[in-house]
Backbone bond lengths (Angstrom), bond angles and torsions (degrees), N, CA, C in turn:
res aa  C-N    CA-C-N  psi(-1)  N-CA   C-N-CA  omega(-1)  CA-C   N-CA-C  phi
1 X - - - 1.447 - - 1.526 108.93 -
2 X 1.331 116.84 132.03 1.460 121.45 -178.63 1.521 110.51 -76.86
3 X 1.295 114.54 135.77 1.454 121.32 -179.52 1.532 109.46 -88.88
4 X 1.311 118.02 134.52 1.460 122.45 177.89 1.521 107.84 -77.21
5 X 1.327 115.53 124.48 1.448 121.29 -174.96 1.525 111.72 -104.41
6 X 1.319 116.48 -37.44 1.456 120.50 -172.99 1.517 109.00 -147.68
7 X 1.332 114.54 155.21 1.459 120.33 175.76 1.526 107.77 -117.75
8 X 1.322 115.47 118.89 1.463 122.10 179.80 1.526 108.44 -90.23
9 X 1.339 116.59 143.58 1.468 120.88 178.92 1.524 111.10 -63.91
10 X 1.322 117.27 -32.69 1.457 120.99 -176.32 1.525 112.32 -96.19
11 X 1.336 117.31 -44.36 1.458 121.45 -172.15 1.528 114.81 -101.82
12 X 1.304 118.95 0.40 1.457 121.92 175.56 1.517 113.90 78.69
13 X 1.330 116.73 -144.65 1.456 122.34 -176.33 1.527 110.65 -73.08
14 X 1.357 115.38 136.29 1.460 120.47 -176.65 1.521 111.24 -128.09
15 X 1.318 115.07 146.78 1.467 120.58 174.55 1.531 108.69 -93.43
16 X 1.322 116.55 176.10 1.460 122.70 -174.76 1.528 112.45 -61.43
17 X 1.331 118.05 -30.98 1.467 120.24 -178.88 1.527 113.22 -78.24
18 X 1.310 118.71 -7.09 1.465 122.49 -179.69 1.531 113.55 -101.40
19 X 1.331 117.52 0.71 1.467 121.28 -179.97 1.530 109.46 -126.84
20 X 1.336 115.01 155.05 1.458 120.35 176.44 1.519 109.79 -85.09
21 X 1.327 115.16 138.79 1.454 120.71 174.74 1.516 106.99 -109.76
22 X 1.315 117.52 126.82 1.463 122.30 -178.78 1.522 108.61 -76.00
23 X 1.313 117.25 93.11 1.462 122.47 -173.97 1.522 112.75 -76.37
24 X 1.318 117.95 -21.24 1.459 120.06 -179.17 1.526 112.34 -77.94
25 X 1.315 116.43 -21.71 1.456 118.14 -178.69 1.527 109.85 -76.37
26 X 1.303 114.89 159.41 1.463 121.38 -177.32 1.530 111.50 -63.18
27 X 1.335 116.69 -36.83 1.461 120.55 -173.35 1.527 113.57 -100.90
28 X 1.344 118.08 -1.00 1.461 123.50 178.21 1.530 111.78 51.60
29 X 1.321 115.27 55.13 1.461 119.53 -177.00 1.524 111.69 -79.79
30 X 1.312 115.51 160.86 1.462 122.59 -178.84 1.520 108.61 -83.27
31 X 1.336 115.98 136.13 1.461 121.25 -179.95 1.514 111.89 -65.64
32 X 1.329 115.85 165.61 1.464 119.32 -176.67 1.514 112.67 -86.57
33 X 1.331 118.87 -9.00 1.461 122.45 177.12 1.521 109.80 -113.43
34 X 1.341 115.66 151.39 1.455 118.09 168.38 1.529 107.00 -79.62
35 X 1.320 117.95 167.60 1.461 121.38 -175.72 1.530 111.72 -60.67
36 X 1.317 117.54 -39.45 1.461 121.46 -179.31 1.532 110.80 -65.62
37 X 1.326 117.41 -46.36 1.467 121.26 -179.99 1.526 111.04 -64.88
38 X 1.316 116.53 -40.06 1.467 120.52 179.46 1.520 110.36 -64.06
39 X 1.315 117.38 -40.41 1.459 121.97 178.78 1.529 110.90 -63.78
40 X 1.320 116.11 -44.38 1.475 120.44 178.66 1.523 110.99 -64.12
41 X 1.329 117.29 -42.18 1.460 121.73 179.02 1.528 110.56 -63.12
42 X 1.327 116.14 -38.79 1.462 121.05 179.28 1.529 111.11 -66.53
43 X 1.328 117.61 -41.67 1.471 121.67 178.43 1.519 111.18 -61.82
44 X 1.331 116.76 -42.98 1.467 121.28 178.86 1.520 110.58 -63.29
45 X 1.321 117.20 -43.38 1.466 121.37 179.24 1.527 110.61 -61.57
46 X 1.342 116.30 -44.72 1.467 119.87 -178.85 1.524 111.84 -64.25
47 X 1.319 117.37 -35.73 1.473 120.11 177.89 1.530 111.22 -67.59
48 X 1.322 116.96 -40.51 1.470 121.24 -178.79 1.526 112.01 -72.66
49 X 1.314 118.18 -33.41 1.467 122.23 -172.72 1.516 112.38 -116.12
50 X 1.317 117.35 44.24 1.458 121.33 -175.23 1.525 112.44 -62.88
51 X 1.321 118.57 -37.02 1.468 121.82 -179.49 1.532 111.18 -67.36
52 X 1.309 116.51 -42.55 1.467 120.76 179.42 1.527 109.77 -62.72
53 X 1.313 116.63 -42.98 1.459 120.88 -178.79 1.528 110.71 -66.11
54 X 1.338 117.85 -39.95 1.468 121.06 176.54 1.525 110.15 -60.88
55 X 1.323 116.89 -43.28 1.455 121.57 179.99 1.540 110.54 -63.44
56 X 1.320 116.64 -42.34 1.466 120.47 179.16 1.526 111.18 -63.05
57 X 1.324 116.88 -42.25 1.458 120.45 178.32 1.527 111.07 -64.09
58 X 1.331 116.34 -40.73 1.467 120.97 179.41 1.527 110.27 -63.69
59 X 1.343 116.77 -46.32 1.463 120.95 178.89 1.522 111.23 -63.86
60 X 1.326 116.94 -38.81 1.452 121.25 179.73 1.525 110.26 -65.29
61 X 1.328 117.80 -39.09 1.459 121.10 178.61 1.526 110.12 -64.41
62 X 1.332 117.65 -40.89 1.465 121.06 177.50 1.523 110.13 -62.26
63 X 1.316 116.28 -43.61 1.465 120.98 179.93 1.529 110.52 -62.52
64 X 1.328 116.72 -42.35 1.460 120.00 179.90 1.527 110.98 -65.10
65 X 1.348 116.84 -40.82 1.463 119.95 177.67 1.521 110.40 -62.70
66 X 1.337 116.55 -42.47 1.466 121.31 179.29 1.525 110.43 -61.34
67 X 1.337 116.80 -45.38 1.460 120.82 -179.63 1.526 111.10 -63.21
68 X 1.335 116.65 -39.42 1.453 120.37 179.60 1.527 110.90 -65.14
69 X 1.337 117.08 -44.54 1.463 120.93 178.28 1.522 110.72 -62.92
70 X 1.315 116.20 -41.18 1.458 121.29 -179.95 1.529 110.76 -64.30
71 X 1.325 116.17 -39.81 1.456 121.03 179.64 1.525 110.67 -65.86
72 X 1.343 116.71 -41.89 1.471 120.58 177.94 1.522 110.62 -62.24
73 X 1.325 116.77 -43.37 1.463 121.07 179.76 1.526 110.88 -63.97
74 X 1.326 116.19 -42.33 1.456 120.61 179.56 1.527 110.58 -62.79
75 X 1.314 116.80 -41.22 1.459 121.43 178.92 1.534 110.41 -65.94
76 X 1.328 116.56 -40.47 1.465 121.46 178.28 1.531 110.16 -62.96
77 X 1.339 116.61 -42.95 1.464 121.18 177.44 1.529 111.30 -62.12
78 X 1.318 116.22 -38.76 1.463 120.91 -179.23 1.521 110.79 -67.53
79 X 1.321 116.56 -42.74 1.465 120.42 -179.10 1.530 110.82 -67.42
80 X 1.340 116.48 -43.37 1.468 121.12 -176.47 1.527 113.53 -83.72
81 X 1.317 117.56 -5.85 1.470 122.97 -178.65 1.535 111.80 51.98
82 X 1.318 115.59 55.68 1.464 120.57 179.49 1.524 110.67 -68.93
83 X 1.326 115.92 160.79 1.466 120.75 178.32 1.528 110.78 -57.78
84 X 1.333 115.41 -41.43 1.468 120.33 -179.84 1.531 110.12 -58.10
85 X 1.331 117.26 -47.22 1.460 121.69 -178.88 1.534 111.11 -62.75
86 X 1.326 116.71 -45.11 1.464 121.26 -179.87 1.523 110.65 -62.49
87 X 1.340 116.48 -42.63 1.472 120.10 179.10 1.519 110.73 -61.76
88 X 1.325 117.05 -40.85 1.457 120.31 179.41 1.524 111.01 -63.65
89 X 1.328 116.95 -37.97 1.470 120.27 176.83 1.522 111.39 -63.89
90 X 1.325 115.54 -42.35 1.470 119.70 -178.17 1.525 112.01 -68.95
91 X 1.311 116.48 -34.76 1.471 121.31 -177.16 1.527 111.66 -77.44
92 X 1.325 116.09 -30.76 1.465 120.77 -176.02 1.528 110.83 -58.50
93 X 1.305 116.89 131.22 1.472 125.65 176.63 1.533 113.15 64.38
94 X 1.320 117.57 24.45 1.463 120.64 176.40 1.516 109.62 -136.21
95 X 1.311 115.88 174.31 1.463 121.23 177.54 1.528 111.90 -96.64
96 X 1.312 117.33 4.13 1.458 121.82 -179.53 1.532 109.26 -71.69
97 X 1.327 115.73 142.06 1.460 120.69 176.07 1.525 108.65 -98.38
98 X 1.319 116.00 153.27 1.461 121.63 -177.00 1.526 111.16 -58.07
99 X 1.314 117.15 -39.08 1.464 121.40 -178.03 1.525 112.86 -67.41
100 X 1.319 117.49 -21.98 1.462 122.35 -176.68 1.531 113.39 -85.32
101 X 1.321 118.25 -6.93 1.464 121.13 -174.95 1.533 109.43 -82.65
102 X 1.333 117.62 120.67 1.470 119.83 178.17 1.533 111.65 -76.05
103 X 1.315 115.05 155.61 1.464 121.77 -178.26 1.534 111.38 -60.21
104 X 1.337 117.24 -36.42 1.458 121.50 -179.56 1.528 111.61 -62.15
105 X 1.329 116.31 -39.96 1.455 120.80 179.30 1.532 110.82 -64.87
106 X 1.324 116.02 -37.96 1.469 120.49 177.98 1.527 109.75 -62.09
107 X 1.336 116.60 -44.68 1.468 120.82 -179.65 1.527 111.18 -64.84
108 X 1.314 117.36 -40.32 1.473 121.22 179.25 1.529 110.31 -64.42
109 X 1.321 116.30 -44.29 1.462 120.59 179.15 1.529 110.66 -63.57
110 X 1.343 116.56 -39.46 1.457 121.21 178.10 1.535 110.21 -61.40
111 X 1.319 117.19 -43.99 1.463 121.40 177.61 1.529 111.76 -63.36
112 X 1.324 116.12 -39.80 1.463 120.54 178.76 1.534 110.16 -61.50
113 X 1.316 116.52 -45.58 1.469 120.47 -179.20 1.524 110.40 -64.73
114 X 1.339 116.92 -41.56 1.467 120.43 178.29 1.531 110.65 -60.90
115 X 1.329 116.29 -43.39 1.467 120.07 178.45 1.532 111.42 -63.25
116 X 1.336 115.90 -41.91 1.464 119.49 178.16 1.524 110.80 -61.94
117 X 1.327 116.73 -40.55 1.465 120.65 179.83 1.532 110.83 -65.59
118 X 1.341 116.13 -42.67 1.465 120.24 179.44 1.528 110.02 -63.64
119 X 1.316 117.32 -43.06 1.461 122.03 178.44 1.527 110.65 -61.62
120 X 1.314 116.47 -46.15 1.464 121.31 -179.05 1.532 110.33 -63.29
121 X 1.343 116.15 -40.77 1.458 121.16 179.17 1.525 111.07 -63.69
122 X 1.327 115.68 -45.05 1.468 119.39 -179.24 1.534 110.97 -67.48
123 X 1.299 116.66 -36.10 1.466 121.24 178.54 1.524 109.96 -65.51
124 X 1.337 116.86 -43.86 1.470 120.61 178.53 1.523 111.00 -67.91
125 X 1.327 117.47 -34.31 1.461 121.53 178.62 1.511 112.12 -66.17
126 X 1.344 117.55 -36.03 1.462 121.07 179.95 1.516 111.95 -71.60
127 X 1.320 118.03 -30.36 1.458 121.86 -179.97 1.523 111.96 -71.20
128 X 1.331 117.50 -26.36 1.458 120.70 -177.68 1.518 112.13 -73.42
129 X 1.333 118.39 -27.21 1.473 121.51 -175.61 1.495 112.91 -72.74
């Protein structure tokens, strides 16, 4: 038997599957609208604010393109072992500043990563046989 969780002014008594539960909140409380009312309210808002929504979608698309380009560049830096990438590895989780890293340390770290990659490749190659 379904338990009545909320009473909507328009739709009457509602069960748990007819209302939104705020899952991001700490206490997972039940929303103040039923799903049908929330949907109708959202449609009305979108009709009234069509320009704002278009602008948000446009800005979001730009942000997504930027993130994608940034991710490709980061991956390219990782594959090519650029100085920038090596410096970021050395700085991560330490108090060292990027300007303080000597060129010799960058070269040593680059060699270490290359050796690790070769070892990992050879290890994976032996498992396939």
